[in-house]
C-alpha positions as CSV (number, residue, x, y, z in Angstrom):
1,D,3.7,-8.9,-38.5
2,K,4.3,-6.3,-41.3
3,G,7.8,-6.9,-42.7
4,D,8.4,-3.2,-43.5
5,A,7.3,-1.8,-40.2
6,T,10.3,-1.2,-37.9
7,S,9.1,1.4,-35.4
8,F,5.9,1.4,-33.5
9,Y,3.6,3.4,-31.2
10,V,2.1,1.4,-28.3
11,E,-1.0,3.0,-26.6
12,V,-1.9,1.7,-23.2
13,G,-4.8,3.1,-21.1
14,M,-7.6,2.2,-18.7
15,K,-10.4,3.4,-20.9
16,A,-11.7,1.2,-23.7
17,D,-11.5,4.0,-26.3
18,L,-7.8,4.7,-25.2
19,S,-8.7,8.4,-24.6
20,D,-6.5,8.3,-21.5
21,A,-3.7,6.3,-23.1
22,K,0.0,6.8,-22.6
23,V,2.1,6.3,-25.7
24,V,5.4,4.4,-25.9
25,Q,7.5,4.4,-29.0
26,T,9.6,1.4,-29.6
27,T,11.5,-0.7,-32.2
28,A,11.4,-3.8,-30.1
29,K,9.0,-6.7,-30.1
30,K,7.9,-6.0,-26.6
31,I,7.6,-3.3,-24.0
32,E,7.7,-3.4,-20.2
33,L,5.1,-1.5,-18.2
34,G,5.7,-0.5,-14.6
35,N,3.7,0.6,-11.6
36,L,0.3,-0.5,-13.0
37,Y,-2.7,-0.6,-10.8
38,V,-3.6,-4.1,-9.5
39,S,-6.7,-6.0,-10.4
40,K,-7.5,-3.6,-13.3
41,T,-8.3,-3.9,-17.0
42,Y,-5.9,-2.2,-19.4
43,Y,-6.5,-1.6,-23.1
44,W,-3.8,-1.4,-25.8
45,R,-3.2,-0.8,-29.5
46,V,-0.1,-0.9,-31.6
47,T,0.4,1.4,-34.7
48,D,3.5,1.6,-36.9
49,S,5.2,4.9,-36.7
50,N,4.1,5.8,-40.3
51,G,0.5,5.3,-39.4
52,R,-0.1,2.7,-42.1
53,Y,-0.9,-0.4,-40.0
54,H,-2.6,-0.7,-36.6
55,S,-3.8,-3.5,-34.5
56,T,-7.2,-4.0,-33.1
57,I,-7.7,-2.8,-29.5
58,G,-6.7,-5.6,-27.1
59,S,-6.9,-5.8,-23.3
60,F,-5.3,-7.5,-20.3
61,V,-6.1,-7.7,-16.6
62,T,-3.5,-7.2,-13.9
63,K,-3.5,-9.5,-10.8
64,G,-2.9,-9.1,-7.2
65,S,-4.0,-6.9,-4.2
66,F,-0.6,-5.5,-3.3
67,R,0.9,-2.6,-5.3
68,N,4.6,-2.2,-4.9
69,I,6.1,0.8,-6.7
70,N,9.4,0.8,-8.6
71,A,10.7,4.3,-8.1
72,G,14.4,4.4,-8.9
73,A,16.6,4.7,-5.9
74,A,13.7,5.2,-3.5
75,Y,12.9,2.2,-1.4
76,N,10.0,0.5,0.3
77,V,7.5,2.4,-1.8
78,R,3.9,1.1,-1.8
79,D,0.4,2.2,-2.5
80,I,-2.2,1.7,0.2
81,G,-4.7,1.1,-2.5
82,G,-5.5,-2.3,-4.0
83,K,-6.2,-4.1,-0.7
84,M,-9.6,-5.7,-0.1
85,T,-11.7,-4.6,2.9
86,S,-14.1,-6.5,5.1
87,S,-17.0,-4.9,3.1
88,G,-15.7,-6.6,-0.1
89,K,-14.6,-3.3,-1.6
90,R,-11.1,-2.5,-2.7
91,I,-9.2,0.5,-1.4
92,K,-8.8,3.1,-4.2
93,Q,-5.4,3.2,-5.8
94,G,-3.2,6.2,-6.7
95,L,-4.1,8.3,-3.6
96,I,-1.8,7.6,-0.7
97,Y,1.7,6.1,-0.9
98,R,4.2,5.1,1.8
99,G,7.9,4.5,1.8
100,G,11.4,5.6,2.9
101,E,12.8,9.1,3.0
102,L,13.6,11.1,-0.2
103,T,17.0,12.6,-0.1
104,P,18.9,14.1,-3.1
105,A,22.3,14.1,-1.2
106,K,24.1,12.0,1.4
107,Y,24.4,13.2,5.0
108,D,25.5,11.8,8.3
109,T,23.9,12.6,11.7
110,G,26.0,10.3,13.8
111,I,26.7,6.7,14.6
112,K,24.5,4.4,12.5
113,Q,22.8,7.6,11.2
114,K,24.0,7.7,7.6
115,H,21.5,8.8,5.0
116,I,22.0,7.8,1.4
117,I,20.7,9.3,-1.9
118,T,17.2,8.0,-2.5
119,L,15.8,10.7,-4.8
120,D,17.6,10.3,-8.1
121,K,16.2,11.6,-11.4
122,T,14.2,8.5,-12.0
123,A,12.6,8.6,-8.6
124,K,11.8,12.3,-8.9
125,R,10.1,11.8,-12.3
126,I,8.1,8.9,-11.0
127,F,6.9,10.6,-7.9
128,H,6.0,13.9,-9.6
129,D,4.9,12.8,-13.1
130,E,3.6,9.3,-12.7
131,L,2.3,9.1,-9.2
132,N,1.2,12.8,-9.1
133,V,2.5,13.3,-5.6
134,R,1.7,16.8,-4.5
135,V,1.9,16.4,-0.7
136,E,5.0,15.0,1.1
137,L,4.1,14.0,4.7
138,D,7.4,13.6,6.7
139,F,7.5,11.9,10.1
140,R,11.2,12.5,10.7
141,N,12.4,15.0,13.3
142,A,12.8,18.5,12.2
143,G,16.5,18.7,13.1
144,G,19.4,16.5,12.3
145,E,17.5,13.4,11.3
146,S,15.9,15.2,8.3
147,N,19.0,17.4,7.7
148,N,16.7,20.4,8.6
149,Q,14.6,19.9,5.5
150,N,11.7,22.3,5.2
151,S,10.5,21.9,1.6
152,S,9.9,19.0,-0.7
153,Y,12.7,17.9,-3.1
154,I,10.1,16.3,-5.4
155,G,9.1,19.7,-6.9
156,T,8.3,23.3,-6.1
157,D,4.6,22.5,-6.5
158,V,4.6,19.8,-3.8
159,K,3.4,20.8,-0.3
160,F,5.8,19.8,2.5
161,Q,4.2,18.8,5.8
162,R,6.4,18.1,8.8
163,E,4.9,16.0,11.6
164,S,7.8,15.1,13.9
165,V,7.3,11.7,15.4
166,S,10.1,11.1,17.8
167,S,8.7,7.8,19.0
168,L,5.7,5.6,18.4
169,G,4.3,6.8,21.6
170,K,3.1,9.9,19.9
171,F,0.6,7.7,18.0
172,Y,-0.5,5.6,21.0
173,N,-0.5,8.2,23.8
174,G,-3.2,10.5,22.6
175,D,-1.6,13.2,20.6
176,G,-5.0,14.0,19.0
177,T,-4.0,17.3,17.4
178,M,-1.2,15.7,15.4
179,L,-3.3,12.7,14.5
180,K,-6.1,15.0,13.2
181,R,-3.7,16.8,11.0
182,I,-2.3,13.6,9.6
183,F,-5.6,11.9,8.9
184,T,-7.0,15.2,7.4
185,T,-4.1,15.1,4.9
186,F,-5.0,11.4,4.1
187,A,-8.6,12.3,3.7
188,N,-7.9,15.1,1.3
189,A,-5.7,13.0,-1.1
190,K,-6.7,13.1,-4.8
191,V,-5.5,11.2,-7.8
192,D,-4.0,14.3,-9.3
193,A,-2.7,15.4,-5.8
194,A,-1.5,12.2,-4.1
195,V,0.1,12.0,-0.7
196,Y,3.5,10.4,-0.1
197,C,4.1,9.6,3.6
198,H,7.5,8.6,5.0
199,C,9.8,8.6,8.0
200,W,13.4,7.4,7.5
201,G,13.0,3.8,6.5
202,G,9.3,3.8,6.0
203,A,8.7,1.0,8.4
204,D,8.0,1.8,12.1
205,R,6.5,5.3,12.3
206,T,5.1,5.2,8.8
207,G,4.0,1.6,9.3
208,T,2.1,2.5,12.5
209,A,0.2,5.4,10.7
210,F,-0.8,3.0,7.9
211,F,-1.8,0.3,10.3
212,L,-4.2,2.7,11.8
213,L,-5.4,4.0,8.4
214,E,-5.9,0.5,7.0
215,G,-7.9,-0.5,10.1
216,L,-10.2,2.5,9.6
217,L,-10.7,1.5,6.0
218,G,-11.7,-2.1,7.0
219,V,-8.5,-4.1,6.1
220,S,-8.2,-7.2,8.3
221,Y,-6.0,-7.1,11.3
222,T,-3.8,-9.9,9.9
223,E,-3.2,-8.1,6.5
224,A,-2.6,-4.7,8.2
225,L,-0.1,-6.3,10.5
226,M,1.7,-8.0,7.6
227,D,1.9,-4.7,5.8
């Protein structure tokens, strides 16, 4: 409310002293924040760009138990975290994500097999810098379906793990070696080295893997099935 203040720094973080805060510079009366954790307290403070005026530290609490991710052209991106389990605990957020394929260029592998650009500059920045994805787990087939991809387009520091799942039967018919590799990757996920798991659309093969994972973590059958 200072009449001569026209540009501001807005700090937003999850620690009360704002030591972890991200800073947004703006000349507007409001800012929009995306991809926040659900059911978490955030703290904020506003300072004018000349450092003369600053607000007290305020806070707000996000709602919900379902964390959708806005990631540019990438689609169907979700965090497994945020869901409540039967033990009354909430699954940790920021560790394992699911969604559709990440392709920087169009390609066509046949009838009804057109693949569009889903990894634009915005998506790449969000996956690498905001979500801290450092492992890409790809369920597409190694050949035409994935355009023979053998490394991650998110960044050179991102590990690419191919687990070709030609059909859902690979999950149900006892391919224990593959399942062990997949769930070991999930178990090793860290906040600064998150996992992004996908197939083509991020629904059937990816959905099956996450149905199993959510069951292991104690999510109810109904909620896992809805997801």
